[in-house]
C-alpha positions as protocol buffer text, in pm:
chain_id: "A"
residue {
  index: 1
  type: UNK
  ca { x: -6417 y: 13875 z: -4157 }
}
residue {
  index: 2
  type: UNK
  ca { x: -6737 y: 13682 z: -4348 }
}
residue {
  index: 3
  type: UNK
  ca { x: -7032 y: 13647 z: -4127 }
}
residue {
  index: 4
  type: UNK
  ca { x: -7239 y: 13348 z: -4190 }
}
residue {
  index: 5
  type: UNK
  ca { x: -7613 y: 13388 z: -4246 }
}
residue {
  index: 6
  type: UNK
  ca { x: -7718 y: 13015 z: -4171 }
}
residue {
  index: 7
  type: UNK
  ca { x: -7903 y: 12981 z: -3868 }
}
residue {
  index: 8
  type: UNK
  ca { x: -7685 y: 12838 z: -3589 }
}
residue {
  index: 9
  type: UNK
  ca { x: -7804 y: 12601 z: -3358 }
}
residue {
  index: 10
  type: UNK
  ca { x: -7870 y: 12674 z: -3018 }
}
residue {
  index: 11
  type: UNK
  ca { x: -7647 y: 12492 z: -2722 }
}
residue {
  index: 12
  type: UNK
  ca { x: -7814 y: 12482 z: -2374 }
}
residue {
  index: 13
  type: UNK
  ca { x: -7776 y: 12159 z: -2253 }
}
residue {
  index: 14
  type: UNK
  ca { x: -7889 y: 12197 z: -1874 }
}
residue {
  index: 15
  type: UNK
  ca { x: -8204 y: 12400 z: -2014 }
}
residue {
  index: 16
  type: UNK
  ca { x: -8241 y: 12107 z: -2252 }
}
residue {
  index: 17
  type: UNK
  ca { x: -8231 y: 11865 z: -2001 }
}
residue {
  index: 18
  type: UNK
  ca { x: -8482 y: 12028 z: -1763 }
}
residue {
  index: 19
  type: UNK
  ca { x: -8741 y: 12051 z: -2052 }
}
residue {
  index: 20
  type: UNK
  ca { x: -8694 y: 11685 z: -2153 }
}
residue {
  index: 21
  type: UNK
  ca { x: -8749 y: 11575 z: -1797 }
}
residue {
  index: 22
  type: UNK
  ca { x: -9081 y: 11791 z: -1757 }
}
residue {
  index: 23
  type: UNK
  ca { x: -9197 y: 11668 z: -2076 }
}
residue {
  index: 24
  type: UNK
  ca { x: -9148 y: 11289 z: -1994 }
}
residue {
  index: 25
  type: UNK
  ca { x: -9324 y: 11353 z: -1653 }
}
residue {
  index: 26
  type: UNK
  ca { x: -9620 y: 11479 z: -1876 }
}
residue {
  index: 27
  type: UNK
  ca { x: -9607 y: 11212 z: -2145 }
}
residue {
  index: 28
  type: UNK
  ca { x: -9649 y: 10950 z: -1884 }
}
residue {
  index: 29
  type: UNK
  ca { x: -9929 y: 11125 z: -1749 }
}
residue {
  index: 30
  type: UNK
  ca { x: -10070 y: 11135 z: -2094 }
}
residue {
  index: 31
  type: UNK
  ca { x: -10040 y: 10778 z: -2129 }
}
residue {
  index: 32
  type: UNK
  ca { x: -10172 y: 10669 z: -1813 }
}
residue {
  index: 33
  type: UNK
  ca { x: -10495 y: 10884 z: -1887 }
}
residue {
  index: 34
  type: UNK
  ca { x: -10546 y: 10731 z: -2269 }
}
residue {
  index: 35
  type: UNK
  ca { x: -10531 y: 10367 z: -2113 }
}
residue {
  index: 36
  type: UNK
  ca { x: -10765 y: 10488 z: -1887 }
}
residue {
  index: 37
  type: UNK
  ca { x: -11021 y: 10608 z: -2109 }
}
residue {
  index: 38
  type: UNK
  ca { x: -10920 y: 10331 z: -2378 }
}
residue {
  index: 39
  type: UNK
  ca { x: -11206 y: 10118 z: -2318 }
}
residue {
  index: 40
  type: UNK
  ca { x: -11498 y: 10388 z: -2361 }
}
residue {
  index: 41
  type: UNK
  ca { x: -11385 y: 10604 z: -2664 }
}
residue {
  index: 42
  type: UNK
  ca { x: -11205 y: 10581 z: -2999 }
}
residue {
  index: 43
  type: UNK
  ca { x: -10835 y: 10682 z: -3011 }
}
residue {
  index: 44
  type: UNK
  ca { x: -10958 y: 10914 z: -3294 }
}
residue {
  index: 45
  type: UNK
  ca { x: -11186 y: 11104 z: -3082 }
}
residue {
  index: 46
  type: UNK
  ca { x: -10916 y: 11126 z: -2778 }
}
residue {
  index: 47
  type: UNK
  ca { x: -10655 y: 11270 z: -3030 }
}
residue {
  index: 48
  type: UNK
  ca { x: -10907 y: 11516 z: -3128 }
}
residue {
  index: 49
  type: UNK
  ca { x: -11044 y: 11652 z: -2813 }
}
residue {
  index: 50
  type: UNK
  ca { x: -10662 y: 11662 z: -2672 }
}
residue {
  index: 51
  type: UNK
  ca { x: -10544 y: 11851 z: -2963 }
}
residue {
  index: 52
  type: UNK
  ca { x: -10796 y: 12102 z: -2978 }
}
residue {
  index: 53
  type: UNK
  ca { x: -10776 y: 12181 z: -2600 }
}
residue {
  index: 54
  type: UNK
  ca { x: -10360 y: 12156 z: -2678 }
}
residue {
  index: 55
  type: UNK
  ca { x: -10360 y: 12407 z: -2950 }
}
residue {
  index: 56
  type: UNK
  ca { x: -10539 y: 12655 z: -2762 }
}
residue {
  index: 57
  type: UNK
  ca { x: -10282 y: 12669 z: -2485 }
}
residue {
  index: 58
  type: UNK
  ca { x: -10021 y: 12671 z: -2767 }
}
residue {
  index: 59
  type: UNK
  ca { x: -10137 y: 12928 z: -2932 }
}
residue {
  index: 60
  type: UNK
  ca { x: -10126 y: 13109 z: -2592 }
}
residue {
  index: 61
  type: UNK
  ca { x: -9742 y: 13031 z: -2589 }
}
residue {
  index: 62
  type: UNK
  ca { x: -9705 y: 13137 z: -2923 }
}
residue {
  index: 63
  type: UNK
  ca { x: -9811 y: 13503 z: -2814 }
}
residue {
  index: 64
  type: UNK
  ca { x: -9572 y: 13491 z: -2520 }
}
residue {
  index: 65
  type: UNK
  ca { x: -9276 y: 13401 z: -2785 }
}
residue {
  index: 66
  type: UNK
  ca { x: -9368 y: 13673 z: -3014 }
}
residue {
  index: 67
  type: UNK
  ca { x: -9683 y: 13643 z: -3171 }
}
residue {
  index: 68
  type: UNK
  ca { x: -9861 y: 13512 z: -3482 }
}
residue {
  index: 69
  type: UNK
  ca { x: -9576 y: 13585 z: -3668 }
}
residue {
  index: 70
  type: UNK
  ca { x: -9351 y: 13357 z: -3549 }
}
residue {
  index: 71
  type: UNK
  ca { x: -9586 y: 13053 z: -3728 }
}
residue {
  index: 72
  type: UNK
  ca { x: -9453 y: 13147 z: -4062 }
}
residue {
  index: 73
  type: UNK
  ca { x: -9200 y: 12962 z: -4216 }
}
residue {
  index: 74
  type: UNK
  ca { x: -8991 y: 12880 z: -4504 }
}
residue {
  index: 75
  type: UNK
  ca { x: -9017 y: 12504 z: -4467 }
}
residue {
  index: 76
  type: UNK
  ca { x: -9384 y: 12404 z: -4454 }
}
residue {
  index: 77
  type: UNK
  ca { x: -9331 y: 12044 z: -4607 }
}
residue {
  index: 78
  type: UNK
  ca { x: -9066 y: 11988 z: -4350 }
}
residue {
  index: 79
  type: UNK
  ca { x: -9286 y: 12040 z: -4069 }
}
residue {
  index: 80
  type: UNK
  ca { x: -9599 y: 11846 z: -4236 }
}
residue {
  index: 81
  type: UNK
  ca { x: -9350 y: 11558 z: -4217 }
}
residue {
  index: 82
  type: UNK
  ca { x: -9278 y: 11613 z: -3846 }
}
residue {
  index: 83
  type: UNK
  ca { x: -9633 y: 11636 z: -3795 }
}
residue {
  index: 84
  type: UNK
  ca { x: -9700 y: 11314 z: -3978 }
}
residue {
  index: 85
  type: UNK
  ca { x: -9424 y: 11136 z: -3811 }
}
residue {
  index: 86
  type: UNK
  ca { x: -9532 y: 11226 z: -3447 }
}
residue {
  index: 87
  type: UNK
  ca { x: -9906 y: 11125 z: -3556 }
}
residue {
  index: 88
  type: UNK
  ca { x: -9778 y: 10766 z: -3675 }
}
residue {
  index: 89
  type: UNK
  ca { x: -9555 y: 10742 z: -3360 }
}
residue {
  index: 90
  type: UNK
  ca { x: -9872 y: 10833 z: -3117 }
}
residue {
  index: 91
  type: UNK
  ca { x: -10124 y: 10592 z: -3329 }
}
residue {
  index: 92
  type: UNK
  ca { x: -9863 y: 10271 z: -3316 }
}
residue {
  index: 93
  type: UNK
  ca { x: -9759 y: 10318 z: -2965 }
}
residue {
  index: 94
  type: UNK
  ca { x: -10159 y: 10382 z: -2808 }
}
residue {
  index: 95
  type: UNK
  ca { x: -10286 y: 10110 z: -3034 }
}
residue {
  index: 96
  type: UNK
  ca { x: -10050 y: 9872 z: -2874 }
}
residue {
  index: 97
  type: UNK
  ca { x: -10127 y: 10024 z: -2557 }
}
residue {
  index: 98
  type: UNK
  ca { x: -10490 y: 9912 z: -2567 }
}
residue {
  index: 99
  type: UNK
  ca { x: -10362 y: 9546 z: -2533 }
}
residue {
  index: 100
  type: UNK
  ca { x: -10032 y: 9537 z: -2360 }
}
residue {
  index: 101
  type: UNK
  ca { x: -9924 y: 9704 z: -2016 }
}
residue {
  index: 102
  type: UNK
  ca { x: -9821 y: 10035 z: -1981 }
}
residue {
  index: 103
  type: UNK
  ca { x: -9497 y: 9920 z: -1858 }
}
residue {
  index: 104
  type: UNK
  ca { x: -9439 y: 9688 z: -2126 }
}
residue {
  index: 105
  type: UNK
  ca { x: -9509 y: 9937 z: -2420 }
}
residue {
  index: 106
  type: UNK
  ca { x: -9286 y: 10218 z: -2257 }
}
residue {
  index: 107
  type: UNK
  ca { x: -8980 y: 9968 z: -2227 }
}
residue {
  index: 108
  type: UNK
  ca { x: -8990 y: 9877 z: -2589 }
}
residue {
  index: 109
  type: UNK
  ca { x: -9075 y: 10251 z: -2711 }
}
residue {
  index: 110
  type: UNK
  ca { x: -8755 y: 10333 z: -2487 }
}
residue {
  index: 111
  type: UNK
  ca { x: -8509 y: 10222 z: -2770 }
}
residue {
  index: 112
  type: UNK
  ca { x: -8643 y: 10598 z: -2900 }
}
residue {
  index: 113
  type: UNK
  ca { x: -8340 y: 10762 z: -2774 }
}
residue {
  index: 114
  type: UNK
  ca { x: -8074 y: 10474 z: -2902 }
}
residue {
  index: 115
  type: UNK
  ca { x: -8250 y: 10534 z: -3227 }
}
residue {
  index: 116
  type: UNK
  ca { x: -8199 y: 10881 z: -3218 }
}
residue {
  index: 117
  type: UNK
  ca { x: -7817 y: 10852 z: -3133 }
}
residue {
  index: 118
  type: UNK
  ca { x: -7802 y: 10640 z: -3429 }
}
residue {
  index: 119
  type: UNK
  ca { x: -8020 y: 10855 z: -3674 }
}
residue {
  index: 120
  type: UNK
  ca { x: -7816 y: 11175 z: -3566 }
}
residue {
  index: 121
  type: UNK
  ca { x: -7510 y: 11046 z: -3724 }
}
residue {
  index: 122
  type: UNK
  ca { x: -7624 y: 11109 z: -4101 }
}
residue {
  index: 123
  type: UNK
  ca { x: -7935 y: 11358 z: -4040 }
}
residue {
  index: 124
  type: UNK
  ca { x: -7760 y: 11586 z: -3791 }
}
residue {
  index: 125
  type: UNK
  ca { x: -7376 y: 11506 z: -3876 }
}
residue {
  index: 126
  type: UNK
  ca { x: -7290 y: 11399 z: -3507 }
}
residue {
  index: 127
  type: UNK
  ca { x: -7036 y: 11183 z: -3408 }
}
residue {
  index: 128
  type: UNK
  ca { x: -7089 y: 10848 z: -3242 }
}
residue {
  index: 129
  type: UNK
  ca { x: -6803 y: 10609 z: -3182 }
}
residue {
  index: 130
  type: UNK
  ca { x: -6768 y: 10268 z: -3133 }
}
residue {
  index: 131
  type: UNK
  ca { x: -6850 y: 10260 z: -2766 }
}
residue {
  index: 132
  type: UNK
  ca { x: -7185 y: 10413 z: -2815 }
}
residue {
  index: 133
  type: UNK
  ca { x: -7294 y: 10215 z: -3100 }
}
residue {
  index: 134
  type: UNK
  ca { x: -7192 y: 9900 z: -2890 }
}
residue {
  index: 135
  type: UNK
  ca { x: -7424 y: 10017 z: -2636 }
}
residue {
  index: 136
  type: UNK
  ca { x: -7698 y: 10100 z: -2909 }
}
residue {
  index: 137
  type: UNK
  ca { x: -7638 y: 9729 z: -3004 }
}
residue {
  index: 138
  type: UNK
  ca { x: -7692 y: 9620 z: -2634 }
}
residue {
  index: 139
  type: UNK
  ca { x: -8022 y: 9837 z: -2636 }
}
residue {
  index: 140
  type: UNK
  ca { x: -8146 y: 9651 z: -2907 }
}
residue {
  index: 141
  type: UNK
  ca { x: -8077 y: 9322 z: -2739 }
}
residue {
  index: 142
  type: UNK
  ca { x: -8306 y: 9426 z: -2471 }
}
residue {
  index: 143
  type: UNK
  ca { x: -8595 y: 9471 z: -2708 }
}
residue {
  index: 144
  type: UNK
  ca { x: -8508 y: 9096 z: -2829 }
}
residue {
  index: 145
  type: UNK
  ca { x: -8525 y: 8961 z: -2476 }
}
residue {
  index: 146
  type: UNK
  ca { x: -8876 y: 9136 z: -2381 }
}
residue {
  index: 147
  type: UNK
  ca { x: -9030 y: 9019 z: -2739 }
}
residue {
  index: 148
  type: UNK
  ca { x: -8905 y: 8676 z: -2656 }
}
residue {
  index: 149
  type: UNK
  ca { x: -8928 y: 8557 z: -3051 }
}
residue {
  index: 150
  type: UNK
  ca { x: -8844 y: 8206 z: -2950 }
}
residue {
  index: 151
  type: UNK
  ca { x: -9169 y: 8146 z: -2738 }
}
residue {
  index: 152
  type: UNK
  ca { x: -9412 y: 7967 z: -2938 }
}
residue {
  index: 153
  type: UNK
  ca { x: -9726 y: 8094 z: -2694 }
}
residue {
  index: 154
  type: UNK
  ca { x: -9761 y: 8429 z: -2595 }
}
residue {
  index: 155
  type: UNK
  ca { x: -10065 y: 8635 z: -2435 }
}
residue {
  index: 156
  type: UNK
  ca { x: -9985 y: 8940 z: -2741 }
}
residue {
  index: 157
  type: UNK
  ca { x: -9885 y: 8854 z: -3105 }
}
residue {
  index: 158
  type: UNK
  ca { x: -9514 y: 8981 z: -3209 }
}
residue {
  index: 159
  type: UNK
  ca { x: -9678 y: 9200 z: -3419 }
}
residue {
  index: 160
  type: UNK
  ca { x: -9869 y: 9375 z: -3122 }
}
residue {
  index: 161
  type: UNK
  ca { x: -9527 y: 9386 z: -2929 }
}
residue {
  index: 162
  type: UNK
  ca { x: -9323 y: 9533 z: -3244 }
}
residue {
  index: 163
  type: UNK
  ca { x: -9578 y: 9860 z: -3275 }
}
residue {
  index: 164
  type: UNK
  ca { x: -9391 y: 10058 z: -2968 }
}
residue {
  index: 165
  type: UNK
  ca { x: -9074 y: 10015 z: -3164 }
}
residue {
  index: 166
  type: UNK
  ca { x: -9210 y: 10114 z: -3486 }
}
residue {
  index: 167
  type: UNK
  ca { x: -9367 y: 10410 z: -3279 }
}
residue {
  index: 168
  type: UNK
  ca { x: -8988 y: 10473 z: -3149 }
}
residue {
  index: 169
  type: UNK
  ca { x: -8834 y: 10501 z: -3489 }
}
residue {
  index: 170
  type: UNK
  ca { x: -9120 y: 10731 z: -3625 }
}
residue {
  index: 171
  type: UNK
  ca { x: -9039 y: 10932 z: -3287 }
}
residue {
  index: 172
  type: UNK
  ca { x: -8677 y: 10900 z: -3369 }
}
residue {
  index: 173
  type: UNK
  ca { x: -8721 y: 11071 z: -3686 }
}
residue {
  index: 174
  type: UNK
  ca { x: -8912 y: 11331 z: -3567 }
}
residue {
  index: 175
  type: UNK
  ca { x: -8714 y: 11449 z: -3310 }
}
residue {
  index: 176
  type: UNK
  ca { x: -8349 y: 11497 z: -3542 }
}
residue {
  index: 177
  type: UNK
  ca { x: -8601 y: 11656 z: -3768 }
}
residue {
  index: 178
  type: UNK
  ca { x: -8681 y: 11893 z: -3492 }
}
residue {
  index: 179
  type: UNK
  ca { x: -8324 y: 11952 z: -3404 }
}
residue {
  index: 180
  type: UNK
  ca { x: -8294 y: 12083 z: -3767 }
}
residue {
  index: 181
  type: UNK
  ca { x: -8596 y: 12308 z: -3733 }
}
residue {
  index: 182
  type: UNK
  ca { x: -8517 y: 12423 z: -3381 }
}
residue {
  index: 183
  type: UNK
  ca { x: -8279 y: 12661 z: -3523 }
}
residue {
  index: 184
  type: UNK
  ca { x: -8541 y: 12889 z: -3693 }
}
residue {
  index: 185
  type: UNK
  ca { x: -8893 y: 12768 z: -3528 }
}
residue {
  index: 186
  type: UNK
  ca { x: -9003 y: 12852 z: -3178 }
}
residue {
  index: 187
  type: UNK
  ca { x: -9086 y: 12565 z: -2932 }
}
residue {
  index: 188
  type: UNK
  ca { x: -9442 y: 12708 z: -2912 }
}
residue {
  index: 189
  type: UNK
  ca { x: -9449 y: 12733 z: -3317 }
}
residue {
  index: 190
  type: UNK
  ca { x: -9358 y: 12373 z: -3337 }
}
residue {
  index: 191
  type: UNK
  ca { x: -9627 y: 12263 z: -3083 }
}
residue {
  index: 192
  type: UNK
  ca { x: -9894 y: 12433 z: -3286 }
}
residue {
  index: 193
  type: UNK
  ca { x: -9805 y: 12296 z: -3610 }
}
residue {
  index: 194
  type: UNK
  ca { x: -9814 y: 11897 z: -3460 }
}
residue {
  index: 195
  type: UNK
  ca { x: -10135 y: 11999 z: -3275 }
}
residue {
  index: 196
  type: UNK
  ca { x: -10298 y: 12101 z: -3593 }
}
residue {
  index: 197
  type: UNK
  ca { x: -10160 y: 11810 z: -3765 }
}
residue {
  index: 198
  type: UNK
  ca { x: -10338 y: 11592 z: -3511 }
}
residue {
  index: 199
  type: UNK
  ca { x: -10674 y: 11728 z: -3553 }
}
residue {
  index: 200
  type: UNK
  ca { x: -10667 y: 11733 z: -3948 }
}
residue {
  index: 201
  type: UNK
  ca { x: -10580 y: 11341 z: -3903 }
}
residue {
  index: 202
  type: UNK
  ca { x: -10862 y: 11289 z: -3649 }
}
residue {
  index: 203
  type: UNK
  ca { x: -11103 y: 11462 z: -3848 }
}
residue {
  index: 204
  type: UNK
  ca { x: -10981 y: 11200 z: -4149 }
}
residue {
  index: 205
  type: UNK
  ca { x: -11055 y: 10921 z: -3896 }
}
residue {
  index: 206
  type: UNK
  ca { x: -11391 y: 11053 z: -3849 }
}
residue {
  index: 207
  type: UNK
  ca { x: -11491 y: 11085 z: -4165 }
}
residue {
  index: 208
  type: UNK
  ca { x: -11393 y: 10748 z: -4253 }
}
residue {
  index: 209
  type: UNK
  ca { x: -11489 y: 10542 z: -3909 }
}
residue {
  index: 210
  type: UNK
  ca { x: -11668 y: 10807 z: -3671 }
}
residue {
  index: 211
  type: UNK
  ca { x: -12004 y: 10591 z: -3660 }
}
residue {
  index: 212
  type: UNK
  ca { x: -11805 y: 10296 z: -3615 }
}
residue {
  index: 213
  type: UNK
  ca { x: -11930 y: 10087 z: -3861 }
}
residue {
  index: 214
  type: UNK
  ca { x: -11603 y: 9898 z: -3898 }
}
residue {
  index: 215
  type: UNK
  ca { x: -11626 y: 9752 z: -3585 }
}
residue {
  index: 216
  type: UNK
  ca { x: -11808 y: 9485 z: -3634 }
}
residue {
  index: 217
  type: UNK
  ca { x: -11558 y: 9335 z: -3880 }
}
residue {
  index: 218
  type: UNK
  ca { x: -11277 y: 9339 z: -3612 }
}
residue {
  index: 219
  type: UNK
  ca { x: -11210 y: 9130 z: -3331 }
}
residue {
  index: 220
  type: UNK
  ca { x: -10876 y: 9283 z: -3188 }
}
residue {
  index: 221
  type: UNK
  ca { x: -10895 y: 9519 z: -2884 }
}
residue {
  index: 222
  type: UNK
  ca { x: -10628 y: 9747 z: -3083 }
}
residue {
  index: 223
  type: UNK
  ca { x: -10836 y: 9775 z: -3405 }
}
residue {
  index: 224
  type: UNK
  ca { x: -11189 y: 9853 z: -3186 }
}
residue {
  index: 225
  type: UNK
  ca { x: -11000 y: 10100 z: -2991 }
}
residue {
  index: 226
  type: UNK
  ca { x: -10927 y: 10253 z: -3356 }
}
residue {
  index: 227
  type: UNK
  ca { x: -11239 y: 10222 z: -3489 }
}
residue {
  index: 228
  type: UNK
  ca { x: -11520 y: 10209 z: -3246 }
}
residue {
  index: 229
  type: UNK
  ca { x: -11794 y: 10502 z: -3275 }
}
residue {
  index: 230
  type: UNK
  ca { x: -11725 y: 10865 z: -3128 }
}
residue {
  index: 231
  type: UNK
  ca { x: -11897 y: 10863 z: -2775 }
}
residue {
  index: 232
  type: UNK
  ca { x: -11993 y: 11235 z: -2613 }
}
residue {
  index: 233
  type: UNK
  ca { x: -11741 y: 11196 z: -2252 }
}
residue {
  index: 234
  type: UNK
  ca { x: -11978 y: 11112 z: -1930 }
}
residue {
  index: 235
  type: UNK
  ca { x: -11947 y: 11236 z: -1593 }
}
residue {
  index: 236
  type: UNK
  ca { x: -11558 y: 11295 z: -1457 }
}
residue {
  index: 237
  type: UNK
  ca { x: -11461 y: 11199 z: -1846 }
}
residue {
  index: 238
  type: UNK
  ca { x: -11505 y: 11545 z: -1916 }
}
residue {
  index: 239
  type: UNK
  ca { x: -11238 y: 11659 z: -1687 }
}
residue {
  index: 240
  type: UNK
  ca { x: -10999 y: 11390 z: -1778 }
}
residue {
  index: 241
  type: UNK
  ca { x: -11006 y: 11499 z: -2121 }
}
residue {
  index: 242
  type: UNK
  ca { x: -10972 y: 11873 z: -2024 }
}
residue {
  index: 243
  type: UNK
  ca { x: -10649 y: 11776 z: -1828 }
}
residue {
  index: 244
  type: UNK
  ca { x: -10547 y: 11507 z: -2145 }
}
residue {
  index: 245
  type: UNK
  ca { x: -10572 y: 11845 z: -2354 }
}
residue {
  index: 246
  type: UNK
  ca { x: -10352 y: 12076 z: -2126 }
}
residue {
  index: 247
  type: UNK
  ca { x: -10133 y: 11814 z: -2078 }
}
residue {
  index: 248
  type: UNK
  ca { x: -10061 y: 11774 z: -2485 }
}
residue {
  index: 249
  type: UNK
  ca { x: -9963 y: 12093 z: -2478 }
}
residue {
  index: 250
  type: UNK
  ca { x: -9756 y: 12086 z: -2205 }
}
residue {
  index: 251
  type: UNK
  ca { x: -9551 y: 11783 z: -2394 }
}
residue {
  index: 252
  type: UNK
  ca { x: -9525 y: 11957 z: -2732 }
}
residue {
  index: 253
  type: UNK
  ca { x: -9388 y: 12240 z: -2621 }
}
residue {
  index: 254
  type: UNK
  ca { x: -9118 y: 12081 z: -2344 }
}
residue {
  index: 255
  type: UNK
  ca { x: -9039 y: 11807 z: -2615 }
}
residue {
  index: 256
  type: UNK
  ca { x: -8985 y: 12071 z: -2876 }
}
residue {
  index: 257
  type: UNK
  ca { x: -8785 y: 12292 z: -2677 }
}
residue {
  index: 258
  type: UNK
  ca { x: -8587 y: 12055 z: -2539 }
}
residue {
  index: 259
  type: UNK
  ca { x: -8436 y: 11940 z: -2892 }
}
residue {
  index: 260
  type: UNK
  ca { x: -8419 y: 12285 z: -2985 }
}
residue {
  index: 261
  type: UNK
  ca { x: -8179 y: 12327 z: -2684 }
}
residue {
  index: 262
  type: UNK
  ca { x: -7947 y: 12047 z: -2701 }
}
residue {
  index: 263
  type: UNK
  ca { x: -7797 y: 11806 z: -2900 }
}
residue {
  index: 264
  type: UNK
  ca { x: -7985 y: 11507 z: -2939 }
}
residue {
  index: 265
  type: UNK
  ca { x: -7750 y: 11268 z: -2805 }
}
residue {
  index: 266
  type: UNK
  ca { x: -7718 y: 11493 z: -2508 }
}
residue {
  index: 267
  type: UNK
  ca { x: -8106 y: 11501 z: -2439 }
}
residue {
  index: 268
  type: UNK
  ca { x: -8210 y: 11158 z: -2536 }
}
residue {
  index: 269
  type: UNK
  ca { x: -8101 y: 10945 z: -2253 }
}
residue {
  index: 270
  type: UNK
  ca { x: -8309 y: 11164 z: -1979 }
}
residue {
  index: 271
  type: UNK
  ca { x: -8607 y: 11029 z: -2114 }
}
residue {
  index: 272
  type: UNK
  ca { x: -8578 y: 10713 z: -1924 }
}
residue {
  index: 273
  type: UNK
  ca { x: -8720 y: 10862 z: -1640 }
}
residue {
  index: 274
  type: UNK
  ca { x: -9038 y: 10737 z: -1814 }
}
residue {
  index: 275
  type: UNK
  ca { x: -8971 y: 10395 z: -1755 }
}
residue {
  index: 276
  type: UNK
  ca { x: -9014 y: 10382 z: -1348 }
}
residue {
  index: 277
  type: UNK
  ca { x: -9294 y: 10637 z: -1398 }
}
residue {
  index: 278
  type: UNK
  ca { x: -9451 y: 10350 z: -1645 }
}
residue {
  index: 279
  type: UNK
  ca { x: -9416 y: 10083 z: -1371 }
}
residue {
  index: 280
  type: UNK
  ca { x: -9553 y: 10306 z: -1112 }
}
residue {
  index: 281
  type: UNK
  ca { x: -9884 y: 10404 z: -1286 }
}
residue {
  index: 282
  type: UNK
  ca { x: -9917 y: 10049 z: -1422 }
}
residue {
  index: 283
  type: UNK
  ca { x: -9889 y: 9919 z: -1030 }
}
residue {
  index: 284
  type: UNK
  ca { x: -10091 y: 10178 z: -882 }
}
residue {
  index: 285
  type: UNK
  ca { x: -10390 y: 10196 z: -1165 }
}
residue {
  index: 286
  type: UNK
  ca { x: -10407 y: 9862 z: -1285 }
}
residue {
  index: 287
  type: UNK
  ca { x: -10202 y: 9638 z: -1048 }
}
residue {
  index: 288
  type: UNK
  ca { x: -9922 y: 9546 z: -1322 }
}
residue {
  index: 289
  type: UNK
  ca { x: -9600 y: 9472 z: -1235 }
}
residue {
  index: 290
  type: UNK
  ca { x: -9359 y: 9376 z: -1493 }
}
residue {
  index: 291
  type: UNK
  ca { x: -9238 y: 9012 z: -1543 }
}
residue {
  index: 292
  type: UNK
  ca { x: -8872 y: 8883 z: -1564 }
}
residue {
  index: 293
  type: UNK
  ca { x: -8827 y: 8928 z: -1929 }
}
residue {
  index: 294
  type: UNK
  ca { x: -8968 y: 9280 z: -1913 }
}
residue {
  index: 295
  type: UNK
  ca { x: -8729 y: 9384 z: -1606 }
}
residue {
  index: 296
  type: UNK
  ca { x: -8399 y: 9238 z: -1821 }
}
residue {
  index: 297
  type: UNK
  ca { x: -8516 y: 9425 z: -2121 }
}
residue {
  index: 298
  type: UNK
  ca { x: -8565 y: 9734 z: -1920 }
}
residue {
  index: 299
  type: UNK
  ca { x: -8229 y: 9720 z: -1755 }
}
residue {
  index: 300
  type: UNK
  ca { x: -8060 y: 9651 z: -2102 }
}
residue {
  index: 301
  type: UNK
  ca { x: -8241 y: 9942 z: -2286 }
}
residue {
  index: 302
  type: UNK
  ca { x: -8200 y: 10178 z: -2008 }
}
residue {
  index: 303
  type: UNK
  ca { x: -7871 y: 10065 z: -1894 }
}
residue {
  index: 304
  type: UNK
  ca { x: -7741 y: 10129 z: -2265 }
}
residue {
  index: 305
  type: UNK
  ca { x: -7912 y: 10450 z: -2318 }
}
residue {
  index: 306
  type: UNK
  ca { x: -7739 y: 10580 z: -1957 }
}
residue {
  index: 307
  type: UNK
  ca { x: -7411 y: 10489 z: -2126 }
}
residue {
  index: 308
  type: UNK
  ca { x: -7481 y: 10674 z: -2461 }
}
residue {
  index: 309
  type: UNK
  ca { x: -7513 y: 10956 z: -2212 }
}
residue {
  index: 310
  type: UNK
  ca { x: -7225 y: 10921 z: -2024 }
}
residue {
  index: 311
  type: UNK
  ca { x: -6977 y: 10870 z: -2332 }
}
residue {
  index: 312
  type: UNK
  ca { x: -7142 y: 11223 z: -2465 }
}
residue {
  index: 313
  type: UNK
  ca { x: -7072 y: 11414 z: -2148 }
}
residue {
  index: 314
  type: UNK
  ca { x: -6736 y: 11262 z: -2099 }
}
residue {
  index: 315
  type: UNK
  ca { x: -6661 y: 11386 z: -2483 }
}
residue {
  index: 316
  type: UNK
  ca { x: -6799 y: 11706 z: -2401 }
}
residue {
  index: 317
  type: UNK
  ca { x: -6601 y: 11772 z: -2105 }
}
residue {
  index: 318
  type: UNK
  ca { x: -6281 y: 11661 z: -2309 }
}
residue {
  index: 319
  type: UNK
  ca { x: -6383 y: 11919 z: -2596 }
}
residue {
  index: 320
  type: UNK
  ca { x: -6436 y: 12183 z: -2307 }
}
residue {
  index: 321
  type: UNK
  ca { x: -6078 y: 12111 z: -2176 }
}
residue {
  index: 322
  type: UNK
  ca { x: -5908 y: 12133 z: -2530 }
}
residue {
  index: 323
  type: UNK
  ca { x: -6072 y: 12459 z: -2590 }
}
residue {
  index: 324
  type: UNK
  ca { x: -5951 y: 12602 z: -2257 }
}
residue {
  index: 325
  type: UNK
  ca { x: -5596 y: 12502 z: -2333 }
}
residue {
  index: 326
  type: UNK
  ca { x: -5591 y: 12662 z: -2679 }
}
residue {
  index: 327
  type: UNK
  ca { x: -5678 y: 12961 z: -2546 }
}
residue {
  index: 328
  type: UNK
  ca { x: -5417 y: 12989 z: -2319 }
}
residue {
  index: 329
  type: UNK
  ca { x: -5204 y: 12983 z: -2634 }
}
């Protein structure tokens, strides 16, 4: 008998779903804190402080999962690509979040699980049938409904509304890469690599624009959020930054662990818990409630994602039943 030396993917769907739920709750808190702080601090400063704190907590998890030796990797460029994808996803999403409501940004971003389903075909070799592909098309219709391209006058430009969609695409690519890396890399190590990439990129932003000299050349709120000068956190903001850093470590670990332990098409639909949470934070802190186009888009996007999950669950049950029948003979 020949035993393959290739790393085997982990298949623990229940654990993967549990981790994604915790991760999504942490992400909703992260988004709320960044939007709350976006009026007084630049994004790259928030990213630097958040990741500097987060990497310390992630290193504790590294020690618990095997020590510094688990940080060694034979695929450094793949890890670097994953880190850059997460940076791009965060940059585009939070740039939009400074201008549009939390519910709108979250709903548009939530085409990511549908994109993950599509990308899992060529990248992971997972099979996706016509029903799930149809559901993906319905989800993208929800994006069109929310953006309202036929509307001539809108409060926010289409380019800003498309930023969360671009963020979703980068996030989807990141998660299918995570699934590939997860067979050989611990979740805590994946989190450390990402936090390190955030720190490197934010230092680069500081070197170029940390003194705020670019702000006078722009009038857009999103660009000011990116380019304003660093400011030392004041009063209770210090504690908000600390919570943001701890929360960042939780997000990085849980999301990486979820996509290590289960198929992308199984885990991704559970990310939709973030939709009602975004509406809740928007209503509680900024008295924002989604309009009818946003509600309709949410229903289409979330409904299609849940349909994808049900089809995946049904397929897994059929495979399990077939295996039981085969064992009888």
